[in-house]
ZAMARGU-4260 file (C-alpha; in steps of 0.2 Angstrom, whole numbers, plus 5000, padded with zeros to 4 digits):
<rodrens>
0) 4799/5090/5014 | 4787/5075/5015 | 4796/5059/5016 | 4788/5041/5016 | 4792/5022/5015
5) 4787/5017/4998 | 4793/5000/4999 | 4805/4989/5011 | 4812/4972/5006 | 4827/4964/5014
10) 4840/4977/5014 | 4833/4987/4999 | 4822/5002/5005 | 4813/5014/4994 | 4808/5031/5000
15) 4796/5044/4992 | 4801/5062/4994 | 4791/5078/4989 | 4798/5095/4990 | 4785/5108/4989
20) 4786/5120/4973 | 4787/5135/4985 | 4803/5130/4992 | 4810/5127/4976 | 4805/5144/4969
25) 4813/5152/4986 | 4830/5143/4982 | 4830/5150/4964 | 4827/5167/4969 | 4841/5164/4981
30) 4852/5159/4968 | 4847/5172/4955 | 4852/5186/4968 | 4869/5178/4971 | 4871/5178/4953
35) 4866/5196/4951 | 4882/5201/4959 | 4893/5191/4947 | 4886/5192/4931 | 4891/5203/4917
40) 4880/5206/4903 | 4881/5219/4888 | 4871/5234/4892 | 4871/5232/4910 | 4883/5237/4923
45) 4892/5222/4934 | 4878/5220/4949 | 4865/5228/4940 | 4858/5214/4929 | 4839/5210/4933
50) 4836/5193/4940 | 4823/5192/4926 | 4836/5195/4913 | 4848/5182/4922 | 4834/5169/4922
55) 4829/5171/4903 | 4847/5169/4899 | 4853/5155/4910 | 4836/5149/4918 | 4838/5131/4912
60) 4856/5128/4919 | 4852/5138/4935 | 4836/5127/4939 | 4847/5111/4935 | 4860/5117/4948
65) 4847/5122/4961 | 4838/5105/4960 | 4855/5096/4961 | 4859/5105/4976 | 4840/5102/4983
70) 4842/5084/4980 | 4859/5082/4988 | 4853/5090/5004 | 4836/5083/5005 | 4841/5065/5001
75) 4853/5066/5016 | 4839/5072/5028 | 4827/5059/5022 | 4839/5046/5026 | 4844/5054/5043
80) 4825/5056/5046 | 4821/5037/5043 | 4838/5033/5053 | 4844/5021/5039 | 4862/5015/5039
85) 4866/5017/5020 | 4877/5004/5011 | 4885/5012/4997 | 4878/5027/4987 | 4859/5028/4985
90) 4851/5029/4969 | 4838/5044/4964 | 4824/5041/4952 | 4815/5058/4948 | 4796/5057/4945
95) 4791/5074/4942 | 4800/5090/4942 | 4800/5108/4932 | 4797/5125/4936 | 4781/5128/4945
100) 4779/5110/4951 | 4783/5101/4966 | 4799/5090/4965 | 4795/5071/4968 | 4808/5058/4968
105) 4811/5041/4974 | 4826/5036/4984 | 4832/5018/4983 | 4844/5014/4997 | 4853/4998/5001
110) 4855/4998/5020 | 4867/4989/5032 | 4861/4973/5040 | 4857/4974/5059 | 4872/4965/5068
115) 4870/4956/5083 | 4888/4951/5089 | 4890/4934/5098 | 4902/4932/5113 | 4920/4929/5108
120) 4924/4920/5125 | 4922/4902/5118 | 4935/4906/5104 | 4952/4899/5103 | 4968/4903/5094
125) 4987/4901/5096 | 4999/4916/5097 | 5017/4911/5093 | 5032/4918/5101 | 5048/4915/5092
130) 5065/4913/5099 | 5079/4917/5086 | 5094/4905/5089 | 5112/4912/5090 | 5116/4902/5075
135) 5103/4912/5064 | 5111/4929/5070 | 5129/4923/5068 | 5124/4918/5051 | 5117/4936/5047
140) 5132/4944/5055 | 5143/4936/5041 | 5132/4941/5028 | 5133/4959/5034 | 5151/4958/5035
145) 5152/4950/5017 | 5142/4964/5011 | 5152/4977/5019 | 5169/4972/5014 | 5185/4984/5017
150) 5199/4983/5004 | 5218/4987/5004 | 5230/4991/4991 | 5239/4977/4983 | 5257/4978/4977
155) 5259/4986/4960 | 5266/4970/4953 | 5251/4959/4960 | 5238/4954/4947 | 5219/4956/4950
160) 5209/4940/4954 | 5192/4935/4959 | 5186/4944/4973 | 5198/4959/4972 | 5193/4977/4969
165) 5198/4985/4954 | 5197/5004/4951 | 5198/5011/4934 | 5192/5026/4922 | 5185/5020/4905
170) 5182/5028/4889 | 5170/5018/4877 | 5164/5018/4859 | 5150/5010/4849 | 5156/5007/4831
175) 5170/5020/4834 | 5159/5033/4841 | 5157/5041/4857 | 5140/5041/4867 | 5131/5048/4881
180) 5139/5040/4897 | 5153/5034/4888 | 5165/5038/4900 | 5167/5034/4918 | 5180/5039/4932
185) 5185/5030/4947 | 5173/5016/4945 | 5176/5002/4957 | 5172/4984/4954 | 5173/4969/4965
190) 5178/4954/4952 | 5166/4941/4951 | 5151/4950/4955 | 5146/4954/4937 | 5138/4970/4943
195) 5144/4982/4928 | 5141/4973/4911 | 5140/4954/4908 | 5157/4945/4905 | 5166/4963/4910
200) 5173/4957/4927 | 5182/4941/4919 | 5191/4952/4906 | 5199/4962/4922 | 5207/4947/4929
205) 5225/4948/4929 | 5226/4967/4927 | 5238/4977/4937 | 5238/4995/4943 | 5244/5007/4928
210) 5238/4995/4914 | 5228/5000/4900 | 5215/4986/4896 | 5204/4986/4881 | 5190/4975/4881
215) 5173/4972/4873 | 5156/4971/4880 | 5138/4971/4876 | 5126/4985/4882 | 5110/4980/4890
220) 5093/4976/4881 | 5086/4989/4893 | 5098/5003/4888 | 5089/5020/4890 | 5095/5024/4873
225) 5087/5012/4861 | 5098/5013/4848 | 5112/5008/4860 | 5103/4992/4866 | 5112/4976/4863
230) 5127/4985/4854 | 5144/4979/4855 | 5155/4991/4864 | 5173/4994/4865 | 5180/5000/4882
235) 5197/5006/4885 | 5201/5006/4904 | 5216/5014/4914 | 5218/5004/4929 | 5220/5016/4944
240) 5222/5002/4958 | 5220/4985/4962 | 5214/4981/4979 | 5212/4965/4989 | 5198/4961/5002
245) 5201/4962/5021 | 5191/4951/5032 | 5181/4960/5043 | 5184/4958/5062 | 5166/4957/5069
250) 5169/4967/5085 | 5163/4983/5093 | 5172/4993/5080 | 5163/4984/5066 | 5146/4986/5075
255) 5148/5005/5076 | 5152/5007/5058 | 5135/4998/5055 | 5126/5010/5065 | 5125/5002/5083
260) 5133/5005/5100 | 5143/4989/5101 | 5143/4971/5095 | 5130/4966/5109 | 5119/4980/5103
265) 5121/4974/5084 | 5117/4957/5088 | 5101/4962/5097 | 5095/4974/5082 | 5098/4959/5071
270) 5089/4947/5082 | 5074/4960/5083 | 5074/4963/5065 | 5073/4944/5061 | 5060/4940/5074
275) 5050/4955/5068 | 5048/4947/5051 | 5044/4930/5058 | 5032/4938/5070 | 5022/4947/5057
280) 5019/4931/5047 | 5014/4921/5062 | 5003/4935/5068 | 4994/4933/5052 | 4991/4915/5055
285) 4984/4919/5071 | 4972/4932/5065 | 4966/4921/5051 | 4962/4908/5065 | 4952/4921/5074
290) 4943/4928/5058 | 4937/4911/5053 | 4928/4908/5069 | 4921/4925/5068 | 4915/4922/5051
295) 4908/4904/5055 | 4898/4910/5070 | 4889/4925/5063 | 4875/4925/5049 | 4873/4941/5039
300) 4862/4947/5025 | 4874/4957/5013 | 4869/4973/5002 | 4870/4967/4984 | 4878/4984/4979
305) 4892/4981/4992 | 4896/4964/4985 | 4896/4970/4966 | 4908/4985/4971 | 4920/4973/4980
310) 4921/4961/4966 | 4924/4976/4953 | 4939/4982/4965 | 4945/4964/4966 | 4944/4959/4948
315) 4948/4976/4939 | 4965/4971/4931 | 4958/4955/4924 | 4952/4950/4908 | 4933/4948/4905
320) 4936/4929/4901 | 4946/4927/4918 | 4932/4937/4928 | 4919/4925/4920 | 4929/4909/4924
325) 4932/4914/4942 | 4915/4921/4946 | 4909/4911/4959 | 4925/4911/4969 | 4926/4929/4967
330) 4908/4932/4974 | 4913/4920/4989 | 4929/4930/4993 | 4919/4946/4991 | 4906/4941/5003
335) 4919/4935/5015 | 4928/4951/5015 | 4912/4961/5017 | 4905/4951/5031 | 4921/4951/5040
340) 4923/4970/5039 | 4905/4974/5045 | 4908/4962/5060 | 4924/4970/5065 | 4918/4987/5063
345) 4902/4984/5073 | 4915/4977/5087 | 4925/4992/5085 | 4910/5004/5087 | 4903/4993/5101
350) 4918/4995/5111 | 4921/5014/5106 | 4939/5010/5098 | 4946/5025/5087 | 4962/5029/5080
355) 4970/5046/5082 | 4980/5057/5070 | 4995/5054/5082 | 4994/5036/5081 | 4994/5038/5062
360) 5009/5049/5063 | 5018/5037/5074 | 5016/5022/5061 | 5022/5033/5048 | 5037/5037/5059
365) 5040/5019/5062 | 5040/5014/5043 | 5052/5029/5041 | 5064/5022/5054 | 5063/5005/5046
370) 5069/5012/5029 | 5086/5021/5032 | 5091/5033/5018 | 5073/5032/5011 | 5065/5044/5024
375) 5060/5058/5012 | 5053/5046/5000 | 5042/5038/5013 | 5036/5055/5022 | 5033/5062/5003
380) 5022/5047/4999 | 5010/5049/5012 | 5009/5068/5011 | 5005/5067/4993 | 4993/5052/4995
385) 4980/5056/5009 | 4971/5040/5003 | 4987/5030/5009 | 4985/5038/5026 | 4968/5035/5027
390) 4971/5016/5022 | 4985/5016/5035 | 4972/5023/5049 | 4960/5008/5043 | 4974/4995/5046
395) 4978/5002/5063 | 4959/5002/5068 | 4958/4984/5062 | 4974/4979/5073 | 4966/4988/5088
400) 4950/4977/5085 | 4959/4961/5083 | 4970/4965/5098 | 4954/4967/5110 | 4947/4951/5103
405) 4963/4943/5108 | 4960/4948/5125 | 4943/4941/5126 | 4947/4924/5119 | 4957/4909/5125
410) 4973/4912/5118 | 4987/4899/5120 | 5004/4906/5119 | 5016/4894/5111 | 5035/4896/5111
415) 5044/4890/5095 | 5060/4891/5085 | 5064/4897/5068 | 5063/4879/5061 | 5046/4876/5068
420) 5041/4894/5062 | 5045/4890/5044 | 5036/4874/5045 | 5020/4883/5052 | 5021/4896/5039
425) 5025/4882/5025 | 5008/4872/5030 | 4998/4890/5031 | 5003/4893/5013 | 4998/4876/5006
430) 4985/4879/4991 | 4968/4881/5000 | 4951/4884/4992 | 4947/4900/5003 | 4961/4914/5001
435) 4948/4927/5006 | 4955/4932/5023 | 4973/4936/5020 | 4988/4939/5008 | 5000/4923/5006
440) 5011/4924/5022 | 5029/4924/5018 | 5043/4917/5029 | 5057/4931/5031 | 5071/4931/5019
445) 5088/4924/5027 | 5100/4931/5015 | 5095/4949/5010 | 5102/4965/5018 | 5094/4980/5010
450) 5104/4993/5019 | 5123/4994/5025 | 5117/5000/5042 | 5105/4991/5054 | 5091/5002/5059
455) 5084/5003/5078 | 5065/4998/5076
</rodrens>
């Protein structure tokens, strides 16, 4: 194999590669011998078909297969020989080929730029440490208590009111006819939440245990059976029980029901979860501050093919007119992402940072613990999507790099409360021209509890 640099302009290198025809013939002969063991032709026993006959029957396709393999192998060797760090997939341009001829082709390669990292010691950033006030924890405790109400039976003569729980069986009809799912047993509804069908709760007000209540409602527009969508439906409900809410006593027993050791432990778990949500948002702001300085202080030439590829990924769900409308901004964002990616990766390589499989597994386990009741779903997702695990590995690698950079710069640690944190996050999320580094950072939700039990993270 003969490899020469045909031309070099900026980050684009064109190599000329020549493969001697004798090598190609040797590869052809080797492939024909392999096929001799596999090919079955009429008039010949398996394994006894002469190579010349195989060649006469399948010569063109075998030659194409051999050339394809040679191109893959020799292009990789040529790049390695010239010590080129490639950016994206090289392009092959065949010049001369054919049986009995040398194979001559050009290899067009976009290479990665040479990166000279500047010292990070002059960089500055602020890292926020948040203190969650007792008032916030108390509000969350009340919310959890409200969402996990206990109920006790009312007297048989007492009527249901808003806030009570009504337990009933029902039989429903549309135009006098039964349908799939038209019967329900032991349905429990807390009146006032309107979780069953719109207006259903209101019609159960004043019912008592043992009542038969007939009421009407409209099936939802997104009903699985299209023919039943928006249909007026008659419900005959047999009231099995009426219960009133008992105010939870927020004590050690309640904490144990929620999965904690005691009330002190529950309060700590709540504080940690809220703190973690705020910290995630605030860490993104610190990261953006660092990335801005890294980008500003380094100049890099970027391979056009990487820019085009990044723009294609970014805009794949956009309409053609929207792509054109935001063309300049999309290119700016793509360049920023690629530049930062190359700089961070160079820093990681220079410092020999790596991510082990154990670290990836540990992060997956962390996610599993953070989603009680959905452990199998999370595990299945990563097992069935290797690319998701690879993406997670990339995120861990990036966080390692950022952590190392933080240790090298002047990092001011600032203690703040939740009010100050929300102000910082709000200011950060104000519209800005450059949204290339990070996604919008959201402050934590104050009034949402996804699971009845508080998970230890």
